N, C-alpha and C positions, 0 to 999 in steps of 0.2 A: 536141866535145860542149859545150854551155854548160847549165848547171844555174843555175838562178835559187833560191837558197837562204835561204827566209823561215825556217828553223828555228833554236833557238836552244837552249841548256844542253849536251846530250850525246847522245841517240839519233840526231838529224838530224843535229847537226854531225859527229859519228864518220862516219855512212855517206857524208857528201858529202866528208869529208877523204880517206877511202879513194878514192873516185873521182877525187878531185883527184891524187892522189898517182900514180893511174894516167892522168892526163893531161886529165882534163876541165876546162874553165874554170868555175871555181864564184864566181860573184858572192854574197856574203852581204848580205843585206839587214837592216839595223840599224836602231832608233829612236834619234830625234835624242838626244844628250846622255848617254844610258843605253847603247845597244847591246846584245849579248848580256850578260844580266845575269850570266853568269858571268866576265865580266872584272873583276868585283868581289869575285869568292868569293876571298879571302884573308885572311891568309897560307896559304902562301908565295907570292910574287909574283917578277917579275924587277924588273932596277934600273929600268924604268919604272913599276913599280908595277902592272903587268899580271899577273892569277893565272895561277899554273902552271896552274889548272884549264882557263881558255880557251885557253890556250897548247897543250895536249895534243891539241886536236881541231881546230884551224884553220889549219893552216899551207896553204899552196899556194892561198890563197883570195884574192878581193879584197873589201873592203868598201865598201860604199855606204851611205849614210844616208837614209833615205826615211821621210817624214811620213805614214803611212798614215791619219791622221786628217783630213787635206785632201785636197781634189780633186787639187791639183797631185802630190800625193805618189802618190795611187791612177793619176795618168795615166802618172807615172813608172814605176811598178812595171808597169803594162800594156804599156808601150813595152819594157822588160827582158824580160818575159816573152814578148812576141812575138818576139823572138830569141834565146828559150832552146829547148832541147830537152826539158828536164826542168824542173820545180817541185818543190821539197822544201818541207813546212809541217809544224809541230807544235802549232799553236795548239789553243787547246779548240774541241773540235767545234762549227761553225756560225760561228766568228768568220770564216773566210775569205768565206764567204757573205754574211754582213751587208757584208762591204767590196765586194762584186762581184768577189771574186776566188775564188770558188769552182768546182771542178771541173767542174761542168756548164755553166756560163758560159763559162769559159775554153775549155774543149774542143770547146764549139761555135763558137767565134773559130778555134780552133786545134785542128782533130781530130788532128793528128799530134803534139800535146802530152802527154807523160808526167807527169801527175800523183801525185805521191806524198805520200800523207798520213799523219802519224803521231800516235798518240791514246794515253791511256793505257789507256783500257776499251772503246773501240771509238765509233760513232758512233749507237748505239742508245739503251738504256735507261742505258748508263753514261755518258753524253757529259758530264755534269755534275760526274763523278769526278775532281778534280785527279789527275794523272799524276805523281805522285814516285816514283822508284825504292823507296824505304824502304816506302811503302805497298804497292807492288805486291809487294815481297818478302814483306810479312806477309801480306795477303789472298790472294796467290799460290801460298802453301804453302812457300816455299822456305824461309823463317825457321823454319818447323816440324819441318824435318829437318836445321836447322844449328844445333851448339851441342851439349853434353855431356846425357845422359839425364836429369840429376838438377839440371840448370841451366836458365836461361830460354831463349827462343827468342833467337837471334842472326842478325843479318844478316851479308852476305858484306862483305869488308874494301874492294870497291869496287861502283860502282853498276853490278853485272852485268847486271841487266835491259834498261838503257839499251844497254848495248854489245852484247848480244844481239839487241834490237831494231834498232839501228843495221844490224848484219849482214844481218837480214831486210831491211830497206829496200834496203841497196844490191843483195842479190840479187835483190829484185822489180824493181827498175830495171834491173839488166842483162838480166833475161828479158823485160821490157817494150822494151826498145830493140832486142833479137833478134827479139821480134814486128813491131816496125815496120819493121826493115829488110827483113822478108819481105812486110809488108802495106801500108806505109804509115801505118797506123793508130797512134795513141796508146793509152792507156788508163789508167785510175786504179789505183793501185797503195795497199793500205790495209794497215798493219800497227799491231799495238797491244801495249803493253807487257805485258797480261795474258796473251794470247794466246802471246805468243813466249817469256814463262815457261813456261808450261805445256808448250808444245813442247819447250823446253831442259830441262824435268824428266826427260825420256828415259826411262829405266828404272824411276825411282820412279813416274811418271804412269803409266807401263804397267803397273806392278803393280796400281795400282789399276783401272785401265781394264779389264784382263784378270781379275784375280784377286779384287780388291775390297778389297785390302789397304791400308791407311791406313798410309804408314811413320811413323816417328818419329824423334827424335833420338837419334845413336849417336856422337858425338862425332866422331873420325876414321876409326872403324871403317867396314866396308862391309857393308850387309845380305846380300850374296850371296857374298862373298869373303873367306877368312882365308889367314894373316894380310894385309891391306890395310889399314894405318893406320901412325900415327906410335908408337914405342915409345921410351922412353928408353935413353939410353947412360951412359956417364961423364960425358960433359960435357953434350951436347944432345940434341934427339929425333932421330929417325932416322925417314924414311918408307920402310916395305917394301910394295911392290906384287907380291906373288906371286901370280902369276895360274894356274898348273899345278902339276901333283904333281912333275914335274921340277925346277922351280925352288924348291920346298920342300925336296927332297932336298938340293939344293946349297945351300940355306940353312942346314940341319942340319948338314951337313957342316962348311960353314965357321965356324960358331958353336961348334963342338966336340961336337956331340950328334948324330952321326948317327941314334941310336935313335929319335929323334922322328919320324923318316919312316916308321919300322916300328912305331908305336905305333897301336893300334888306333883311339884316340881322333884321330888326325891322319892316317890313309893318305890319304884323298880330300878334297878340298875341302869336300864336304858334312859329312864327320865334323869338319874344321877348325872349320867354322861353328857345328857344333853344340856344340864345346867350345872356343869362343873364348876363354873368361876362362882356362882351363887352359893354352892354348897361349899366351896373352899373359904368363902368369906364368912358364912354362918359358923363352920367348924372353929377357924382360927379365933374368932370373937370368944369362943369358949374356952378352946385350949390355953389361951392366954393367962387363964385363973392361977395355973400351977405349972409346974417343971415338968420334963420329958419321963424323967424316971416316976413321978407320982402318977402320970395318966399311964406309961406302960404297966405299971403295977395292977390298977384298977380295972383297966381293959381287957388284960388278958385273963384275969379274974372271971370278968364278964365273957370271955372267949371269944374277944375280938382281937386279932391279930395287930400287934403293936409292938415297937422298940423303938428305943433312943438310937440316933445315928451314931455308932461308937466309932472312937478312935483303934487303931489295931491292937494297942495294948488293952484296950478295955475291951475287945473282940476275945482276944485269948483268956481274959480273966472271966469273962461270960462262959466259955467254954469250959473251963474250969470247974467253974460254981455248977453247972448242970452235969458233970461228970464225964464230960466227952473229952477223948485225948486232943490234946493241944501242941505240947512241946515234948519232945523226948531228948534225953541225955545218951550219947554215945561215948564209949571211953576212948580216948586217943591213944595210939601207941607213942610212948614218952620214949623221946631219943636219950641216950645215955647223958646222965648229968641233967636232964630235964624233970620237972615236976608232972605227974601224972594230971590229965586235965579232961574234959568234956566237949563233944561237938554237940552244939544245941541243934537239934532239928526239928521240923514240923511234922506232927506224926502221918502215917500212911491214913487215907480216908476210908478204906474200905474193911469193914470187920468181918471176919470168916471166922466160925466157931471151930471148926477143925485143923485150919491152917492158916492162922494169923500172920499177918505182916512180922517179919523180924528185923531188928536192927542190927546186923550183924558187924558192920564196920563203917565207919566215916568215910567223906569223899576222900578220895587218894590223891597224895603227892604227885605230881607228875611225874610219870617213868617208874613209881612207886613199885610195880609190880614187873618191870621189863625182864629182868634175869630170870625170874621165876617162870614165866610163861615162855618166852623163847627156849628155856632149858626142858622143859615139860610142857609142851603144847596142850597136852590131853589133861593136865591136873586140874584140879578143881581149888577153889578158894579153900582157905584152910583157917579163916577165923572164924569162931564159934562165939565170940560176945554177944550177948543177946542185947 
């Protein structure tokens, strides 16, 4: 499957990288001299000066530089699209139409084409609003439920809305491909950041839609479960995710106060939610006797979901300890006179027994494959390194 990838920054590139890992030939279309703007979003950067942000979502792709402001560049783009199964773009709504590359025109020429358009706020009344993740977290309600009750609204530590939208885009593309397999017909796939966030707000959004409840910030606590939050220990916080009465009884036993499970304030989850402050005080007093690693070990052994609040290096170490893929190394083609080196990448998250993800080549240099692709638009990637 060939994907003509006109997207940049995060949502689109993340979607196309996931599909590239699973075997798609992704041709990344970039602007002359600049390319994807995230190439310059540093520090940090690798030894070539390319930002780790760009490197995080662009492996297994080939880069072609096309100047879409020129007739020659547009003709080259049309030739690439003619050889593609899928087109992905996240320009501001209306931009591709002005270039003559809109879905209606292209699908009239290529009815089998799957055209995936990613926007911030849709192509209607919100078309002119810039689609930046921070903005969507703010206006989409996520920041209103993130942070402490007496503090200011806080964004998530990563561009979570972009990532969720990228997942939705890849899912939509796969559904459209399945439909094309059955009918031969392509279609327009549309996803937007705001709609993706509202869907991803799940229980919080449902609380409003069904019961009219407008949730607020609760720090790390949960509106419907207790204890389901981080609590202090002798050294660092621990996360407790107690989802039922059996787990709570085991927690009370392990921390040395089995009577907590018999206390009328804490017998059921509803009781614990109603008395969460008293419960937090009682548990904090007990957890202060040891550190987070000790409590995690003994609580997990008792069947209580618990774990320390890890830093990212500790998180990768934990994944390695569990035998889960964390970081993979991809060989980088060395220029003449340079030593061979590796590109470190975060592993693909989906396990497939028959067609697993493959790490064929690292994120491309700007325009690295322009000559190859323009000379042979229908040619496939010839990189075979695992």
